[in-house]
N, C-alpha and C positions, 0 to 999 in steps of 0.2 A: 472371402472368396468360398464359394460352395464347392466342395470336393467330395470324393467318394467316402470320406470319413465323417462328413457333416451329419449331425443328428437333426431330425425334423421335428418341429413343433407347429402348432396351429391353433385356430379357433374355428369351431363349427357353429353355424346358425343359418337362418333363413328369414329375411335376407341378410347378407353379411358385409355387402359393399361399404356400409357406413362405419364398420367397426374401426375403432382406433387402437385395438390391441396389437396389431402388427407395428404400428408406430412406436408404442410403448416398449414392446418386447425387443424389437430389433435395435432400438437405441441402447437398451441396457446390454444386449448381447455384443453389440459393437464395442461399447465402452469397456466391457470386461474381457474382450478378445476371446470370446467363447466360440467353439466350432459348432454353432447351431444356426438354424434358419427357421423363421417363423412366418407362416402364411395364413391368409383368410381362406377358409374352405366352405363353400356354399353347399349346404345339405338340407334338402327338402325333408319335411317331417316323415313322409312315407319311406324315405331312404335311410333313415337313422340306423336301424340295425345293420344294413349292408355297410354303411359308412364306418361304424365302430369296428366291425369285423375287418374292414379294409385297412383301417389305420393300425390295427393290431397286426395284421399280416404284413404291413409295410414297415413295422417296427418303429413307428412313431414313438418318440420318448414320452410324449404327452400332448394334451391339448386342452384349451379353454372351451367352455360350453356357454352359449348365449341363447336368447330367445329364438325359437320356442322349445328348445331341447333340455332345459335344465332339470325338469322332473322326469321327462320321458326317458332320459338316458339311464336313470338309476337302475331299472331291472336288467340292463345290458352289462352291468359291471360286476366284478368279482366281489368287491368289498366296498362299503360306504363308510366314511369317516363319521364319528359321532355328530359333529357340528352340521354336516351335510344332511344326515338323517333327521335331526331335529329341525333344521330350517326347511327341509323338504326339497332341497335343490342342490344340484352339483354344478359348479362352474369351472372345476379343474379336474382333469384325469391324469393320473401318473401310470405309465406302463413300465412295470418292472419285470422284464423278461416274460412278457405275455400275461401277467397278472395286472388287471385293471382296477385301480382304486379311485374312488371319487371323493373329492373334497369340496368344501365351500370356503373360499378365501375372502368373500365379501365382508364377513364380520371382522377379519383381521385388517382389511383395508379401512373399514370404518373406524375401528378403535385406534389404528395407527396415528390418525390425526390428533386424537386426544392424548395418546401416549407421548407423542413428540412434543406436546405442549405441557406435558407434566400435569394433566388434568386427571385426578384420582377420582374414580366413580364409586369407591367404597362407601356403602351406606348412603349414597346421594340419591336425590330424586331426579328422575329424568322424565321429560314430557316429550312425546312424539306426536307429530301431526300426521295422521293417516295410519291405515292398518292393512295396506295391500301387501303384495309380494316383496317389495323392497323393504318393508318394515321388519320382515322376519329375521334377517341377518342382523339388523340394527339391535332388535330386541335381545337376540341371543348374545351378541357382543357385550351389551350393557350388563346382562345377567351374569355372564362369565366374569366381568370385571367387578362384580360385587355390588351393583346398584341396589339401594334399599328398596326402591319402587320404580316401576316403569308405567307411566300413565299414557294411554292412548287417547288422544283428542281427536274425534271423528265427527262426521256429519250423520253417521247412522250407527249408533251404539249397538243395536241388535245385530247388525251384520258383523261388527268387530268383536263381539263377546266371544264367539267360538275361538278366535285367535288368542285372546287373553286367557281363556280357560286352558287351552293347550299349553301355553308357556307358563301358566301358574304352577305346573308340576316342578318347575325349576326355580322360580322366584315370584315376587309379588308383582302382578301385572293387573291393572285395572283400566277401566274404560269410562270416558266421559264425553258428553256431547260438547263440541268445542265452543258453543255459544251459551252454555249453562253457567250458572254461578258457581257451581262446584268446580268447574274447570278453571275459572278465574282464580279460585283459591289455590289450586294446584300450581298455577303459573306464578303466584306470589311466593311459592316455596321452592320452585324448580331450580336446580343447579345447572341444568342443561336443557335446551329446547331445540329439537331436531325436526326439520321438515323431511318427511319421506314421501310426500305426495308429488305428482308432477306439476303442481300449480306454480306457474311462473317460468316454466321451461320454454325455451325457444321453440316456436315463434310467438307463443302467447305470454309475452314477458310482463304484461301488466296484471296477470293473475296473481293471487296471493292468498294463502290460508288466512282465515279471519283471526287475527291476533290483536288484542287490546295491549299495546305495549306499555301503557300506564299500569297494567296489572302484572307485568313480568318483572321478576326479582331483578334488582339493579345490577347485580354481578353475574347473572345467568350467562353462560356461554351459549351462543347460537350457531347451529350447524345446519346447513342445507346440503343434501346429498346431490342436488342438481349441479352440473358444471357448465351448462350452456344456458343462459349467459354466465360469465364469471361471477357477476353480482346479480342475483335475482332481486326482485322487489322486496321480498321477504328479508334478504340479507342487508339490502340498503336501508331499510326501515330500522333493522336492528342496530346497524352501525350508527345511524342518526340519533338513536336513543342511548348510545353510549356502550353498547355491548360488543365484546370481542366475538368475532365471527370466523367461520371457515366454510368454504364451498366443497363440492364433491370431487374436485380434482385429485386431491390427496388420497381420497378413498379409492378412486379408479386406479391410480398409479400403484397404490399400496396393495390392492388385491392382485394386480399383475405381478408385482414384485414378489409376493408371497408364493405365487404359483411358480415363477422362474426359479426360485430358491428350491422348491420341491423337485424340480426337473434336474437342476444342475448341481445343487449343493453349494452354490456360490451366492453370497449376499449381494443383490444388485444395487446399483447406485439409483436410489429413489429420486434424488434431485434431477438426475439426468432424464428419468422417465417423465417426470413432471414437466420439465423444460420441453421435451419433445411433444408432449400432449398440448401444452399451451401454444407451441408453434403451429401444430396441426390445426388447432381450433381457430387461430388467427388467420391461417391460410384459407380456411373454408369460405 
């Protein structure tokens, strides 16, 4: 029940009607009997400064940030966490009595699926497909976990090289064309293969990054950050070749759980959030 003591949370974006964050967060809030309410808040780009000031004035405890505001919001905040600075995007804002701090919990969500499976990335070789915005949090999560090398397999190495150069200040990050022989050699040694591209996402479910599965290390773990459909063509082919796999559901729920813990201090029920997410996707 919403009362005068209920603390407000939300997610800002444009458009926002498609967001599953209210489903995830309110499921965890209800499960933990927290006196919070989480809503989707449509904010047009030109209204972002006014929206941030308004949320602060209304004493919102915090909010999530999605497209197209993840970078644009950064100059409007009082402080930016190290991970968010390096990734170049904020997806979570915490309001501590008027002081607004920006965080990025996407890397925590991504790594959570590996941690829960006891996959240790220390000195391991990770191969990522794609080098877009989604790859940044994945790269940072792997570097922070001690990966020995992160290889970016892409269709345009020249375009991806600046990203590799940027993150090379923190760990070994290299670039390969994903159809070159050098990339095949990396696949043969990779401990984890991650798709960070949108290839295979609903509705274009038959799309898939070019992977020669005969070249992929037999015990490599395969991860697709897409969660619609639940099993992409990429994951299906990986499974059929004997690889253990995971999709992006746990990453999405995990980044939301990390944000909720920042706002409330309570460890949310991740399984409850994943269950709510799967139900919402089934109902669509």
